[in-house]
Backbone as a printed PyTorch tensor [residue, N CA C, xyz], in Angstrom:
tensor([[[ 62.9790,  61.3540,   9.0450],
         [ 63.0600,  61.9350,  10.3680],
         [ 62.3160,  61.0710,  11.3860]],

        [[ 61.1510,  60.5140,  11.0050],
         [ 60.3900,  59.6720,  11.9360],
         [ 61.1820,  58.4370,  12.3230]],

        [[ 62.0650,  57.9790,  11.4210],
         [ 62.8700,  56.7890,  11.7080],
         [ 63.8950,  57.0860,  12.8070]],

        [[ 64.2720,  58.3560,  12.9750],
         [ 65.2860,  58.7390,  13.9470],
         [ 64.6930,  59.1360,  15.2910]],

        [[ 63.3960,  59.3340,  15.3590],
         [ 62.7250,  59.7680,  16.5810],
         [ 62.0670,  58.5710,  17.2580]],

        [[ 61.5950,  58.7540,  18.4880],
         [ 61.0260,  57.6300,  19.2370],
         [ 59.5900,  57.2780,  18.8540]],

        [[ 59.2670,  57.2630,  17.5660],
         [ 57.9410,  56.8140,  17.1410],
         [ 57.8810,  55.3020,  17.3080]],

        [[ 56.7660,  54.7980,  17.8140],
         [ 56.6380,  53.3640,  18.0880],
         [ 56.8220,  52.5310,  16.8300]],

        [[ 56.2070,  52.9250,  15.7420],
         [ 56.3080,  52.1810,  14.4840],
         [ 56.3060,  53.1940,  13.3420]],

        [[ 57.4610,  53.7540,  13.0080],
         [ 57.5060,  54.8470,  12.0270],
         [ 57.0810,  54.4450,  10.6210]],

        [[ 57.1080,  53.1560,  10.2900],
         [ 56.7130,  52.7260,   8.9400],
         [ 55.2400,  52.3410,   8.8630]],

        [[ 54.5180,  52.4590,   9.9820],
         [ 53.0880,  52.1310,   9.9820],
         [ 52.3310,  53.1960,   9.2030]],

        [[ 51.4470,  52.7280,   8.3220],
         [ 50.6290,  53.6580,   7.5510],
         [ 49.2160,  53.1030,   7.4770]],

        [[ 48.2680,  53.9960,   7.4940],
         [ 46.8760,  53.6060,   7.3210],
         [ 46.6210,  53.4800,   5.8260]],

        [[ 46.0730,  52.3410,   5.4310],
         [ 45.6610,  52.1120,   4.0490],
         [ 44.1470,  52.1570,   4.0230]],

        [[ 43.5970,  53.0280,   3.1900],
         [ 42.1460,  53.1190,   3.0340],
         [ 41.7650,  52.6330,   1.6410]],

        [[ 40.7720,  51.7350,   1.6190],
         [ 40.2330,  51.1950,   0.3720],
         [ 38.7210,  51.3940,   0.3950]],

        [[ 38.0760,  51.0510,  -0.7140],
         [ 36.6200,  51.1250,  -0.8030],
         [ 36.1290,  49.8070,  -1.3820]],

        [[ 35.0970,  49.2180,  -0.7490],
         [ 34.5890,  47.9390,  -1.2500],
         [ 33.6010,  48.1390,  -2.3950]],

        [[ 33.0740,  47.0410,  -2.9360],
         [ 32.1890,  47.1310,  -4.1090],
         [ 30.8670,  47.8340,  -3.7970]],

        [[ 30.5370,  47.9680,  -2.5270],
         [ 29.3110,  48.6520,  -2.1260],
         [ 29.5520,  50.1280,  -1.8200]],

        [[ 30.8070,  50.5690,  -1.9560],
         [ 31.1420,  51.9670,  -1.7070],
         [ 31.5050,  52.2720,  -0.2720]],

        [[ 31.6250,  51.2450,   0.5770],
         [ 31.9820,  51.4690,   1.9730],
         [ 33.5010,  51.5240,   2.1300]],

        [[ 34.0040,  52.5470,   2.8250],
         [ 35.4440,  52.6290,   3.0410],
         [ 35.8900,  51.6520,   4.1230]],

        [[ 37.1400,  51.2800,   4.0390],
         [ 37.7580,  50.4140,   5.0380],
         [ 39.1910,  50.8930,   5.2210]],

        [[ 39.6240,  51.0050,   6.4710],
         [ 40.9830,  51.4630,   6.7540],
         [ 41.6350,  50.5140,   7.7370]],

        [[ 42.9160,  50.2820,   7.5310],
         [ 43.6910,  49.4370,   8.4280],
         [ 45.1520,  49.8350,   8.3340]],

        [[ 45.9390,  49.4010,   9.3020],
         [ 47.3630,  49.7070,   9.3280],
         [ 48.1260,  48.6160,   8.5810]],

        [[ 49.0160,  49.0420,   7.7040],
         [ 49.9710,  48.1500,   7.0470],
         [ 51.3420,  48.7910,   7.2250]],

        [[ 52.3850,  48.0400,   6.9180],
         [ 53.7380,  48.5670,   7.0900],
         [ 54.3740,  48.8770,   5.7380]],

        [[ 54.9130,  50.0700,   5.6140],
         [ 55.6580,  50.4570,   4.4280],
         [ 56.9430,  49.6400,   4.3870]],

        [[ 57.1980,  48.9650,   3.2780],
         [ 58.4100,  48.1590,   3.1600],
         [ 59.4290,  48.7540,   2.2080]],

        [[ 58.9770,  49.6110,   1.2980],
         [ 59.9080,  50.2360,   0.3520],
         [ 59.2010,  51.4320,  -0.2820]],

        [[ 59.9730,  52.4590,  -0.5790],
         [ 59.4190,  53.5600,  -1.3570],
         [ 60.5020,  54.0860,  -2.2830]],

        [[ 60.0550,  54.6190,  -3.3900],
         [ 60.9460,  55.2080,  -4.3820],
         [ 60.1190,  56.1860,  -5.2050]],

        [[ 60.7250,  56.7130,  -6.2520],
         [ 59.9810,  57.6120,  -7.1380],
         [ 58.8190,  56.8900,  -7.8180]],

        [[ 58.8140,  55.5490,  -7.7670],
         [ 57.7390,  54.7610,  -8.3810],
         [ 56.5360,  54.5830,  -7.4650]],

        [[ 56.7110,  54.7800,  -6.1670],
         [ 55.5920,  54.6380,  -5.2510],
         [ 55.9740,  54.0500,  -3.9150]],

        [[ 54.9320,  53.6310,  -3.1760],
         [ 55.0480,  53.1660,  -1.7960],
         [ 54.5940,  51.7090,  -1.7530]],

        [[ 55.4190,  50.8030,  -1.2150],
         [ 55.1330,  49.3730,  -1.2840],
         [ 54.8250,  48.7550,   0.0670]],

        [[ 53.8450,  47.8590,   0.0490],
         [ 53.5140,  47.0320,   1.2050],
         [ 53.1590,  45.6510,   0.6950]],

        [[ 53.1040,  44.6790,   1.6100],
         [ 52.8450,  43.2890,   1.2490],
         [ 51.6700,  42.7520,   2.0460]],

        [[ 50.9000,  41.8610,   1.4130],
         [ 49.7160,  41.3170,   2.0680],
         [ 49.1960,  40.1060,   1.3140]],

        [[ 48.1290,  39.5510,   1.8360],
         [ 47.4040,  38.4670,   1.1860],
         [ 46.4730,  39.0920,   0.1420]],

        [[ 46.6310,  38.7000,  -1.1150],
         [ 45.7910,  39.2560,  -2.1750],
         [ 44.3150,  38.8820,  -2.0050]],

        [[ 44.0340,  37.8390,  -1.2190],
         [ 42.6540,  37.3920,  -1.0000],
         [ 42.0370,  37.9850,   0.2630]],

        [[ 42.7610,  38.8730,   0.9380],
         [ 42.2480,  39.5430,   2.1370],
         [ 41.2180,  40.5880,   1.7230]],

        [[ 40.5870,  41.1870,   2.7050],
         [ 39.6130,  42.2350,   2.3960],
         [ 40.2610,  43.3580,   1.5870]],

        [[ 41.4520,  43.7950,   2.0090],
         [ 42.1110,  44.8740,   1.2830],
         [ 42.4660,  44.4500,  -0.1280]],

        [[ 42.9030,  43.1920,  -0.2850],
         [ 43.2170,  42.6900,  -1.6120],
         [ 41.9970,  42.6510,  -2.5130]],

        [[ 40.8700,  42.1980,  -1.9710],
         [ 39.6270,  42.1750,  -2.7460],
         [ 39.1540,  43.5810,  -3.0910]],

        [[ 39.2700,  44.5020,  -2.1220],
         [ 38.8920,  45.8870,  -2.3940],
         [ 39.7330,  46.4620,  -3.5330]],

        [[ 41.0420,  46.2300,  -3.4750],
         [ 41.9380,  46.7730,  -4.4950],
         [ 41.6590,  46.1320,  -5.8530]],

        [[ 41.3180,  44.8470,  -5.8680],
         [ 40.9850,  44.1910,  -7.1360],
         [ 39.7740,  44.8560,  -7.7920]],

        [[ 38.8330,  45.3280,  -6.9720],
         [ 37.6200,  45.9680,  -7.4900],
         [ 37.7930,  47.4610,  -7.7580]],

        [[ 38.6730,  48.1210,  -6.9970],
         [ 38.8550,  49.5620,  -7.1240],
         [ 40.2760,  49.8860,  -6.6960]],

        [[ 41.1260,  50.2220,  -7.6380],
         [ 42.5450,  50.4610,  -7.3510],
         [ 42.8200,  51.8020,  -6.6750]],

        [[ 41.8300,  52.6620,  -6.5680],
         [ 42.0380,  53.9570,  -5.9200],
         [ 42.1170,  53.7580,  -4.4090]],

        [[ 43.2050,  54.2310,  -3.8210],
         [ 43.4410,  54.0530,  -2.3890],
         [ 44.0140,  55.3360,  -1.7990]],

        [[ 44.0580,  55.3690,  -0.4750],
         [ 44.7280,  56.4540,   0.2400],
         [ 45.6380,  55.8350,   1.2930]],

        [[ 46.7510,  56.4990,   1.5410],
         [ 47.6760,  56.1250,   2.6110],
         [ 47.7930,  57.3200,   3.5500]],

        [[ 47.9990,  57.0340,   4.8290],
         [ 48.2120,  58.1010,   5.7950],
         [ 49.2890,  57.6690,   6.7800]],

        [[ 50.3190,  58.4660,   6.8750],
         [ 51.3420,  58.3200,   7.9140],
         [ 51.0590,  59.3930,   8.9460]],

        [[ 51.0850,  59.0350,  10.2280],
         [ 50.9000,  60.0270,  11.2770],
         [ 51.9270,  59.7620,  12.3580]],

        [[ 52.7190,  60.7710,  12.6660],
         [ 53.7270,  60.6990,  13.7100],
         [ 53.3990,  61.7620,  14.7530]],

        [[ 52.6780,  61.3490,  15.7970],
         [ 52.1930,  62.3180,  16.7900],
         [ 53.3310,  63.0510,  17.4820]],

        [[ 54.4150,  62.3340,  17.7880],
         [ 55.5430,  62.9720,  18.4700],
         [ 56.2020,  64.0630,  17.6570]],

        [[ 56.0600,  64.0020,  16.3700],
         [ 56.6370,  65.0070,  15.4830],
         [ 55.6140,  66.0480,  15.0270]],

        [[ 54.3490,  65.8120,  15.3820],
         [ 53.2400,  66.6330,  14.8920],
         [ 53.2870,  66.7370,  13.3700]],

        [[ 53.4100,  65.5560,  12.7300],
         [ 53.4750,  65.5140,  11.2700],
         [ 52.6080,  64.3890,  10.7380]],

        [[ 52.1020,  64.6230,   9.5380],
         [ 51.4340,  63.5530,   8.8200],
         [ 51.6850,  63.7420,   7.3280]],

        [[ 51.6040,  62.6250,   6.6130],
         [ 51.7120,  62.6340,   5.1560],
         [ 50.5290,  61.8390,   4.6400]],

        [[ 49.7860,  62.4590,   3.7350],
         [ 48.6040,  61.8360,   3.1340],
         [ 48.8870,  61.6150,   1.6560]],

        [[ 48.6260,  60.4100,   1.1830],
         [ 48.9100,  60.0490,  -0.2090],
         [ 47.6360,  59.4970,  -0.8290]],

        [[ 47.2990,  59.9900,  -2.0040],
         [ 46.1720,  59.4650,  -2.7710],
         [ 46.7400,  58.9580,  -4.0880]],

        [[ 46.3340,  57.7430,  -4.4620],
         [ 46.8410,  57.1870,  -5.7060],
         [ 46.1330,  55.9020,  -6.0590]],

        [[ 46.7760,  55.0930,  -6.8770],
         [ 46.2010,  53.7920,  -7.2230],
         [ 47.2100,  52.7070,  -6.8820]],

        [[ 46.6670,  51.5550,  -6.4890],
         [ 47.4960,  50.4160,  -6.0860],
         [ 47.6000,  49.4480,  -7.2490]],

        [[ 48.8080,  48.9310,  -7.4360],
         [ 49.0370,  47.9150,  -8.4540],
         [ 49.9420,  46.8450,  -7.8590]],

        [[ 49.7460,  45.5970,  -8.2940],
         [ 50.6170,  44.5270,  -7.8160],
         [ 52.0260,  44.7510,  -8.3510]],

        [[ 52.9980,  44.4510,  -7.5090],
         [ 54.3830,  44.5320,  -7.9610],
         [ 54.7430,  43.2130,  -8.6420]],

        [[ 55.8750,  43.1810,  -9.3070],
         [ 56.3090,  41.9900, -10.0350],
         [ 56.4740,  40.8040,  -9.0750]],

        [[ 56.1350,  39.6220,  -9.5690],
         [ 56.2270,  38.4070,  -8.7530],
         [ 57.6390,  38.2110,  -8.1960]],

        [[ 58.6520,  38.5110,  -8.9820],
         [ 60.0310,  38.3580,  -8.5190],
         [ 60.3470,  39.2350,  -7.3220]],

        [[ 59.8060,  40.4540,  -7.3120],
         [ 60.0100,  41.3510,  -6.1690],
         [ 59.3090,  40.8080,  -4.9300]],

        [[ 58.0980,  40.2550,  -5.1230],
         [ 57.3770,  39.6530,  -3.9920],
         [ 58.1270,  38.4340,  -3.4670]],

        [[ 58.6720,  37.6240,  -4.3910],
         [ 59.4640,  36.4520,  -3.9890],
         [ 60.6620,  36.8730,  -3.1430]],

        [[ 61.3520,  37.8980,  -3.6040],
         [ 62.5500,  38.3680,  -2.9010],
         [ 62.2000,  38.8410,  -1.4880]],

        [[ 61.1490,  39.6190,  -1.3570],
         [ 60.7680,  40.0870,  -0.0300],
         [ 60.3150,  38.9200,   0.8500]],

        [[ 59.5300,  38.0050,   0.2940],
         [ 59.0450,  36.8570,   1.0600],
         [ 60.2220,  36.0640,   1.6410]],

        [[ 61.2590,  35.8440,   0.8350],
         [ 62.4430,  35.0960,   1.3060],
         [ 63.1700,  35.8250,   2.4300]],

        [[ 63.0550,  37.1570,   2.4860],
         [ 63.7510,  37.9310,   3.5140],
         [ 63.0360,  37.8930,   4.8670]],

        [[ 61.7950,  37.4150,   4.8780],
         [ 61.0080,  37.4120,   6.1140],
         [ 61.4540,  36.2730,   7.0350]],

        [[ 61.2690,  36.4370,   8.3340],
         [ 61.5650,  35.3360,   9.2600],
         [ 60.6950,  34.1170,   8.9330]],

        [[ 61.1990,  32.9350,   9.2470],
         [ 60.4950,  31.6840,   8.9640],
         [ 59.0730,  31.7050,   9.5190]],

        [[ 58.8960,  32.1840,  10.7530],
         [ 57.5690,  32.2090,  11.3640],
         [ 56.6040,  33.0860,  10.5700]],

        [[ 57.1010,  34.1870,  10.0250],
         [ 56.2560,  35.0650,   9.2190],
         [ 55.8860,  34.3960,   7.8970]],

        [[ 56.8040,  33.6460,   7.3260],
         [ 56.5040,  32.8940,   6.1010],
         [ 55.4250,  31.8500,   6.3760]],

        [[ 55.5670,  31.1270,   7.4740],
         [ 54.5830,  30.1020,   7.8280],
         [ 53.2180,  30.7170,   8.1230]],

        [[ 53.2100,  31.8810,   8.7450],
         [ 51.9390,  32.5430,   9.0720],
         [ 51.1470,  32.8790,   7.8130]],

        [[ 51.8360,  33.1690,   6.7190],
         [ 51.1510,  33.4460,   5.4470],
         [ 50.3240,  32.2270,   5.0360]],

        [[ 50.8650,  31.0470,   5.2230],
         [ 50.1430,  29.8080,   4.8940],
         [ 49.0430,  29.5140,   5.9120]],

        [[ 49.3180,  29.7750,   7.1680],
         [ 48.3980,  29.3930,   8.2390],
         [ 47.1530,  30.2700,   8.3130]],

        [[ 47.2900,  31.5470,   7.9460],
         [ 46.1850,  32.4870,   8.1400],
         [ 45.4030,  32.7330,   6.8610]],

        [[ 44.1470,  32.3110,   6.8220],
         [ 43.2890,  32.6820,   5.6940],
         [ 42.7750,  34.1050,   5.9330]],

        [[ 43.6450,  35.0740,   5.7360],
         [ 43.4360,  36.4580,   6.1840],
         [ 42.0630,  37.0020,   5.8100]],

        [[ 41.4310,  37.6230,   6.7820],
         [ 40.1160,  38.2660,   6.6930],
         [ 38.9590,  37.2770,   6.6760]],

        [[ 39.2450,  35.9720,   6.7100],
         [ 38.1810,  34.9640,   6.7510],
         [ 37.7440,  34.7280,   8.1910]],

        [[ 36.4920,  34.3790,   8.3580],
         [ 35.9860,  34.0190,   9.6800],
         [ 36.5680,  32.6490,  10.0430]],

        [[ 37.0970,  32.5440,  11.2560],
         [ 37.6260,  31.2670,  11.7460],
         [ 36.9110,  30.9120,  13.0460]],

        [[ 36.8500,  29.6220,  13.3920],
         [ 36.0600,  29.2290,  14.5610],
         [ 36.6350,  29.6910,  15.9020]],

        [[ 37.9770,  29.7330,  16.0020],
         [ 38.6050,  30.1200,  17.2660],
         [ 40.1100,  30.2650,  17.0460]],

        [[ 40.8030,  30.7240,  18.0630],
         [ 42.2510,  30.9220,  17.9590],
         [ 42.9840,  29.6010,  17.7810]],

        [[ 42.4900,  28.5550,  18.4190],
         [ 43.1410,  27.2510,  18.3080],
         [ 43.2160,  26.7810,  16.8560]],

        [[ 42.1830,  27.1020,  16.0770],
         [ 42.1690,  26.7630,  14.6570],
         [ 43.4050,  27.3490,  13.9690]],

        [[ 43.6930,  28.6180,  14.2560],
         [ 44.8300,  29.2930,  13.6560],
         [ 46.1500,  28.6780,  14.1380]],

        [[ 46.2540,  28.4360,  15.4220],
         [ 47.4670,  27.8420,  15.9760],
         [ 47.6770,  26.4390,  15.4040]],

        [[ 46.6210,  25.6520,  15.3210],
         [ 46.7240,  24.3010,  14.7500],
         [ 47.1860,  24.3500,  13.3040]],

        [[ 46.6510,  25.2870,  12.5270],
         [ 47.0720,  25.4330,  11.1250],
         [ 48.5480,  25.8180,  11.0520]],

        [[ 48.9740,  26.7210,  11.9230],
         [ 50.3700,  27.1360,  11.9330],
         [ 51.2730,  25.9300,  12.2060]],

        [[ 50.9180,  25.1540,  13.2220],
         [ 51.7300,  23.9800,  13.5680],
         [ 51.7290,  22.9350,  12.4520]],

        [[ 50.5840,  22.7660,  11.8090],
         [ 50.4940,  21.8080,  10.7050],
         [ 51.3960,  22.2430,   9.5490]],

        [[ 51.3540,  23.5160,   9.2080],
         [ 52.2190,  23.9900,   8.1200],
         [ 53.6790,  23.9630,   8.5330]],

        [[ 53.9440,  24.2000,   9.8060],
         [ 55.3160,  24.1330,  10.2940],
         [ 55.8670,  22.7210,  10.1070]],

        [[ 55.0470,  21.7220,  10.3620],
         [ 55.4660,  20.3330,  10.1870],
         [ 55.5190,  19.9260,   8.7170]],

        [[ 54.6180,  20.4810,   7.9210],
         [ 54.4880,  20.0830,   6.5190],
         [ 55.5360,  20.7120,   5.6040]],

        [[ 55.7840,  21.9820,   5.7880],
         [ 56.6540,  22.7060,   4.8710],
         [ 58.1180,  22.5750,   5.2730]],

        [[ 58.9540,  22.5110,   4.3080],
         [ 60.3920,  22.4510,   4.5560],
         [ 60.8320,  23.7600,   5.1920]],

        [[ 61.7550,  23.6900,   6.1120],
         [ 62.2600,  24.9120,   6.7380],
         [ 63.2960,  25.5950,   5.8500]],

        [[ 63.6230,  24.9690,   4.7320],
         [ 64.5770,  25.5740,   3.8060],
         [ 63.8490,  25.9680,   2.5230]],

        [[ 63.7960,  27.2410,   2.2670],
         [ 63.2470,  27.7150,   1.0190],
         [ 61.7570,  27.5430,   0.8390]],

        [[ 60.9700,  28.0120,   1.7780],
         [ 59.5210,  27.9700,   1.6160],
         [ 59.1460,  28.8850,   0.4540]],

        [[ 58.3510,  28.3880,  -0.4630],
         [ 57.9340,  29.1520,  -1.6460],
         [ 56.7920,  30.0980,  -1.2830]],

        [[ 56.8560,  31.2940,  -1.8390],
         [ 55.7800,  32.2680,  -1.6570],
         [ 54.5320,  31.7670,  -2.3640]],

        [[ 53.3980,  31.7230,  -1.6480],
         [ 52.1600,  31.3210,  -2.3230],
         [ 51.6960,  32.4130,  -3.2900]],

        [[ 51.0090,  32.0150,  -4.3430],
         [ 50.5440,  32.9650,  -5.3650],
         [ 49.5710,  33.9920,  -4.8100]],

        [[ 48.8940,  33.6750,  -3.7170],
         [ 47.8890,  34.5860,  -3.1590],
         [ 48.4860,  35.6480,  -2.2390]],

        [[ 49.7910,  35.7360,  -2.1630],
         [ 50.4510,  36.6900,  -1.2750],
         [ 51.5100,  37.4520,  -2.0620]],

        [[ 51.5930,  38.7770,  -1.8390],
         [ 52.6310,  39.5550,  -2.5000],
         [ 52.4920,  41.0350,  -2.2150]],

        [[ 53.1600,  41.8030,  -3.0430],
         [ 53.2330,  43.2290,  -2.7900],
         [ 52.3640,  44.0720,  -3.6890]],

        [[ 52.0540,  45.2450,  -3.1670],
         [ 51.3740,  46.2900,  -3.9160],
         [ 52.2540,  47.5270,  -3.8900]],

        [[ 52.1780,  48.2760,  -4.9540],
         [ 52.8160,  49.5900,  -5.0110],
         [ 51.7030,  50.6220,  -5.1770]],

        [[ 51.6870,  51.6160,  -4.3020],
         [ 50.7430,  52.7150,  -4.4400],
         [ 51.4570,  53.8190,  -5.2030]],

        [[ 50.9570,  54.0760,  -6.4010],
         [ 51.5120,  55.1080,  -7.2740],
         [ 50.7630,  56.4050,  -6.9630]],

        [[ 51.4690,  57.3940,  -6.4330],
         [ 50.7750,  58.5950,  -5.9630],
         [ 50.3210,  59.5180,  -7.0860]],

        [[ 49.1560,  60.1160,  -6.8540],
         [ 48.6330,  61.1930,  -7.7030],
         [ 48.6660,  62.5070,  -6.9370]],

        [[ 48.6340,  62.3820,  -5.5930],
         [ 48.6470,  63.5520,  -4.7280],
         [ 49.3280,  63.1680,  -3.4170]],

        [[ 50.1880,  64.0560,  -2.9370],
         [ 50.8600,  63.8620,  -1.6410],
         [ 50.7260,  65.1630,  -0.8650]],

        [[ 50.1820,  65.0430,   0.3530],
         [ 50.0240,  66.2340,   1.1870],
         [ 50.8530,  66.0790,   2.4570]],

        [[ 51.6190,  67.1020,   2.7590],
         [ 52.4430,  67.1440,   3.9610],
         [ 51.8090,  68.1170,   4.9440]],

        [[ 51.6510,  67.6780,   6.1820],
         [ 51.0640,  68.5040,   7.2370],
         [ 52.0430,  68.5740,   8.3930]],

        [[ 52.3040,  69.7820,   8.8700],
         [ 53.1490,  70.0110,  10.0420],
         [ 52.3500,  70.8400,  11.0220]],

        [[ 52.1770,  70.2990,  12.2400],
         [ 51.4500,  71.0350,  13.2610],
         [ 52.1370,  72.3480,  13.5860]],

        [[ 51.3310,  73.3690,  13.9070],
         [ 51.8850,  74.6790,  14.2090],
         [ 51.1960,  75.3100,  15.4060]],

        [[ 51.8290,  76.3060,  15.9650],
         [ 51.2760,  77.0370,  17.1010],
         [ 49.9810,  77.7230,  16.6960]],

        [[ 49.0690,  77.8380,  17.6470],
         [ 47.7650,  78.4730,  17.4450],
         [ 46.9940,  77.8240,  16.3010]],

        [[ 47.2740,  76.5490,  16.0620],
         [ 46.6160,  75.7630,  15.0010],
         [ 46.8420,  76.3500,  13.6060]],

        [[ 47.9230,  77.1200,  13.4620],
         [ 48.3130,  77.6210,  12.1450],
         [ 49.2850,  76.6150,  11.5310]],

        [[ 48.7620,  75.4760,  11.1880],
         [ 49.5520,  74.3770,  10.6570],
         [ 50.0510,  74.6840,   9.2540]],

        [[ 51.1180,  74.0500,   8.8730],
         [ 51.6120,  74.1350,   7.4960],
         [ 51.0970,  72.9370,   6.7190]],

        [[ 50.5150,  73.1880,   5.5480],
         [ 50.0320,  72.1180,   4.6690],
         [ 50.4870,  72.4180,   3.2410]],

        [[ 51.1960,  71.4640,   2.6780],
         [ 51.6170,  71.5670,   1.2840],
         [ 51.1040,  70.3480,   0.5490]],

        [[ 50.4790,  70.5830,  -0.6090],
         [ 49.9640,  69.4760,  -1.4200],
         [ 50.6850,  69.4800,  -2.7650]],

        [[ 51.1920,  68.3020,  -3.1140],
         [ 51.8180,  68.0680,  -4.4090],
         [ 50.8370,  67.2310,  -5.2190]],

        [[ 50.4710,  67.7000,  -6.3990],
         [ 49.5280,  66.9920,  -7.2550],
         [ 50.1920,  66.7360,  -8.5980]],

        [[ 50.1470,  65.4870,  -9.0500],
         [ 50.7400,  65.1130, -10.3320],
         [ 49.7330,  65.3830, -11.4460]],

        [[ 50.0880,  66.3160, -12.3210],
         [ 49.2280,  66.6750, -13.4510],
         [ 50.0720,  66.5960, -14.7210]],

        [[ 49.6730,  65.6820, -15.5980],
         [ 50.3590,  65.4840, -16.8800],
         [ 51.8670,  65.3560, -16.7040]],

        [[ 52.2720,  64.5220, -15.7480],
         [ 53.6870,  64.2220, -15.5340],
         [ 54.4690,  65.2650, -14.7630]],

        [[ 53.8110,  66.2820, -14.2630],
         [ 54.4930,  67.3360, -13.5240],
         [ 53.8300,  67.5410, -12.1670]],

        [[ 54.6530,  67.6970, -11.1140],
         [ 54.1310,  67.9160,  -9.7730],
         [ 53.8380,  69.4060,  -9.5750]],

        [[ 52.5960,  69.6960,  -9.2370],
         [ 52.1490,  71.0610,  -8.9340],
         [ 52.1040,  71.1780,  -7.4110]],

        [[ 52.6960,  72.2360,  -6.8640],
         [ 52.7520,  72.4320,  -5.4220],
         [ 51.8040,  73.5570,  -5.0300]],

        [[ 50.9600,  73.2750,  -4.0160],
         [ 50.0100,  74.2690,  -3.5180],
         [ 50.0690,  74.3000,  -1.9910]],

        [[ 49.9570,  75.4870,  -1.4250],
         [ 49.8410,  75.6260,   0.0230],
         [ 48.3740,  75.6610,   0.3540]],

        [[ 47.9740,  74.8850,   1.3810],
         [ 46.5740,  74.8040,   1.7950],
         [ 46.4010,  75.4720,   3.1510]],

        [[ 45.2690,  76.0660,   3.3600],
         [ 44.9510,  76.6390,   4.6710],
         [ 44.7450,  75.4980,   5.6540]],

        [[ 45.1230,  75.7200,   6.9070],
         [ 44.9240,  74.6510,   7.8850],
         [ 43.4600,  74.4760,   8.1510]]])
């Protein structure tokens, strides 16, 4: 439904991770695929989120569509998807997005914007424009849900909340008070 309404970015989701010191970190990533197996996004495995997931696979996702007064909250664990799936998605990206993967040492401190632009131009000149290979440090994650909560805003703050929890291979449905 969010895809059919005027939401600015309906596939945007907040990904929350926890670092080795127990501090949470949240950022927006884009949902690229979902199925009964989970919710997929792509990133640099060496980024902050990648390092957090390497240390602690427990994550949360949050979709919020203000125009619809709806949100979906997902709790689960993140796992890398197969290299072939990451390769396939990488090839589908625009050339500039492929080059940006090489140019940006994601989450690293850089001296200035020119450094990033210079790296982009250098990789643009260096790499063939036909068939750029996906680097090993970049790919997809699948968040396998353990709990999914649906929230629908309601009049007088009497919102509807339904939580689905996976217990021993079966989804248990519970209604929650707003």
